[in-house]
C-alpha positions in Angstrom: 77.6 94.7 165.3 78.0 94.0 161.7 79.9 96.0 158.8 80.5 95.7 155.4 83.1 92.7 155.7 79.9 90.6 156.8 77.7 88.7 154.2 74.3 90.0 152.9 73.0 86.5 154.5 74.3 87.2 157.8 72.8 90.4 158.0 69.4 88.7 156.8 69.6 86.2 159.1 70.2 88.5 162.4 67.1 90.6 160.9 69.6 93.7 161.2 67.2 97.0 160.9 69.5 99.7 161.9 72.6 101.2 160.4 75.0 103.5 161.4 76.3 106.4 158.5 79.6 108.2 159.6 81.4 111.2 157.9 84.8 111.8 158.7 86.4 114.7 156.9 90.0 115.5 154.8 91.1 118.8 156.0 94.1 120.7 157.3 95.0 120.2 161.0 97.9 122.8 161.0 101.5 122.6 159.1 102.2 119.4 161.4 99.0 116.7 162.1 97.6 114.8 159.3 94.4 115.4 157.5 92.4 112.4 158.1 91.9 112.8 161.8 88.2 113.2 161.6 88.0 110.5 159.5 89.6 108.2 162.1 87.5 109.9 164.9 84.3 109.4 162.8 85.3 105.4 162.4 85.7 105.4 166.6 82.1 106.4 166.8 80.6 104.3 164.3 82.3 101.4 165.6 81.0 102.0 169.3 77.6 103.0 168.0 77.2 100.0 166.2 78.1 97.8 168.8 75.7 99.3 171.0 72.9 99.1 168.7 74.1 95.9 167.0 73.8 97.9 163.9 75.3 97.7 159.7 78.4 99.9 159.9 79.1 101.5 156.9 82.6 102.5 155.5 83.0 105.8 157.0 82.8 108.5 154.5 85.8 110.4 154.3 84.5 114.2 152.5 82.5 116.6 154.7 81.7 119.9 154.5 85.2 121.9 155.1 84.9 125.1 153.1 86.9 127.1 156.2 89.9 124.9 155.1 89.7 124.6 151.5 92.4 127.2 150.9 94.6 124.8 152.4 96.5 122.1 149.9 95.1 119.0 149.9 92.0 119.4 151.9 88.6 118.3 149.7 85.5 120.0 150.6 81.6 118.9 149.5 78.7 120.9 149.1 76.2 120.2 151.7 73.7 119.7 148.7 75.7 117.0 147.1 76.8 115.6 150.5 73.3 115.3 152.0 71.9 114.2 148.2 74.0 110.9 148.6 73.6 110.7 152.2 69.5 110.3 151.3 70.3 108.0 148.4 72.3 105.4 150.7 69.4 105.7 153.3 66.4 105.3 150.5 68.6 102.0 149.1 68.9 100.7 152.5 65.3 101.1 153.5 64.2 99.3 150.7 66.4 96.3 151.9 64.3 96.5 155.3 66.3 98.9 157.4 64.3 101.4 159.0 66.3 103.3 161.4 69.3 105.2 161.0 72.5 106.9 163.2 73.9 109.8 161.4 77.4 111.3 163.1 80.0 113.6 161.8 83.5 113.6 163.3 83.8 117.1 161.7 82.9 119.9 164.1 81.7 122.0 161.0 78.9 119.9 159.5 76.4 122.3 160.0 74.1 120.2 157.4 73.6 117.2 160.3 70.2 119.0 162.2 68.5 120.1 159.0 69.4 117.0 156.9 68.3 114.8 159.7 65.0 116.8 160.0 64.1 117.1 156.5 64.7 113.2 156.0 62.5 112.5 159.3 59.9 114.7 157.7 60.1 113.4 153.9 60.1 109.5 154.9 57.5 108.7 157.5 58.5 105.3 157.8 62.1 105.6 158.9 63.5 107.1 161.9 67.0 109.4 161.5 68.8 110.2 165.2 72.0 111.8 165.8 74.3 110.9 169.1 73.8 114.5 170.7 71.6 113.3 173.6 74.0 113.6 176.2 75.1 117.3 176.3 77.7 116.7 179.4 79.6 114.4 177.4 82.3 116.8 176.1 82.9 118.5 179.8 82.8 115.2 181.2 85.5 114.3 178.5 87.6 117.4 179.3 87.7 116.7 182.6 88.4 113.3 182.3 91.8 114.2 180.1 92.9 117.3 182.3 92.2 119.6 179.3 90.2 122.1 181.2 91.1 125.9 180.5 92.0 125.0 176.8 90.7 127.4 174.2 90.7 125.2 171.2 88.5 124.8 168.3 90.8 123.0 165.4 94.1 121.8 165.2 95.9 122.3 168.7 97.1 120.9 171.5 94.1 118.4 172.2 94.0 117.8 168.3 97.9 116.6 168.9 97.1 114.4 171.9 94.1 112.7 169.6 96.7 112.3 166.5 99.6 110.8 169.1 96.8 108.3 169.9 95.4 107.0 166.6 98.2 107.9 164.5 101.4 108.9 166.1 103.5 107.8 162.7 102.2 110.7 161.2 102.9 113.4 163.7 105.4 115.8 163.6 106.2 117.5 167.3 106.8 121.2 166.2 105.6 124.3 167.7 102.0 124.9 166.1 99.5 127.8 166.2 98.9 131.1 168.0 96.5 133.2 170.3 93.7 133.8 168.3 91.4 136.7 168.9 88.1 136.2 169.8 86.3 138.4 167.9 87.7 136.4 165.1 84.9 133.8 165.8 82.3 136.4 164.4 83.9 135.9 160.9 84.7 132.1 161.5 81.9 130.8 159.2 82.1 133.8 156.6 85.7 132.7 155.3 88.6 130.7 155.2 90.7 130.1 158.0 93.6 131.4 156.2 92.5 134.8 156.7 91.8 134.0 160.6 94.6 132.5 161.9 98.5 132.3 161.3 98.8 128.7 159.7 95.2 127.1 160.1 95.3 125.9 164.0 92.5 127.5 166.2 94.4 126.4 169.0 98.4 126.0 170.1 100.6 123.6 170.7 104.1 124.5 172.6 106.8 121.8 173.5 106.3 121.0 177.5 107.4 118.4 180.0 104.8 115.9 178.8 106.3 113.0 177.0 104.6 111.8 173.9 102.7 108.8 175.9 101.6 111.1 178.1 100.1 113.2 175.6 98.7 109.9 173.6 97.0 109.1 176.6 95.4 112.3 177.5 93.9 111.7 173.5 92.6 108.4 174.6 91.4 109.0 177.6 89.1 111.7 176.3 88.0 110.4 173.5 87.2 107.2 174.6 85.1 109.0 177.6 83.5 111.1 175.5 82.2 108.4 173.2 81.3 105.9 176.3 79.3 109.1 177.5 77.5 109.5 173.8 76.7 105.4 174.2 74.8 106.1 177.2 71.0 105.7 176.5 71.4 105.3 172.6 69.7 102.4 172.1 66.4 103.8 174.1 66.9 107.1 172.3 66.6 105.1 169.1 63.8 102.8 169.7 61.8 105.7 171.5 62.6 108.0 168.3 61.2 105.0 166.1 57.8 104.6 168.1 56.9 108.2 168.8 57.3 108.5 165.0 55.2 105.4 163.9 52.5 106.2 166.8 49.3 108.1 166.1 49.6 110.4 169.6 52.8 111.2 170.9 53.2 112.1 174.6 
């Protein structure tokens, strides 16, 4: 794996042709969790994918399309047009240097631009291939089971997020009750308005103090994300190489 701490000579000598572009977010995670969780997760993704593909890992972009959280102070949201334009500029410039394979990953679940952007860039630039690491549909349930998170109804900033933060940045966590039960009907409106209209405190999930220790919750967070990421790394090189070969062949079978 290579990253921006390497030299341009090292990248050239090793004929690196694959780049990892990861996008995090700076957005509210309820009243007691830090706003950079998605960026920390995106960094974990990028390192793992970079090691799997022996790729050039770019610094994580800390902003995303976070409109649903934008009414909470400190959240930064970027329009999809601006964000994808910047990503396209990065890809085009790296392609001029010989990079022809790209993987896009996002730590923010609300990054709906991702699929449309990848499809458009692959159509627009015939000599490159861009993929996402979503080829393992059982990765999430496998990680849920491994960490013992079965039965938890959470979208954002609940017990699972707390466990994640206790693993990644425990010094930034305040252990107070947060969240509340969210009506199932509210899911209909989740993409239409800010979550200040749909939740009591920005949490779509909840945490109530239990008998679990801080260390036990942090371990749950570690097991979940390491299992999830490892599963998504399985077969990733084969998917990327085959995608590139298929796109550059005359006949696709």
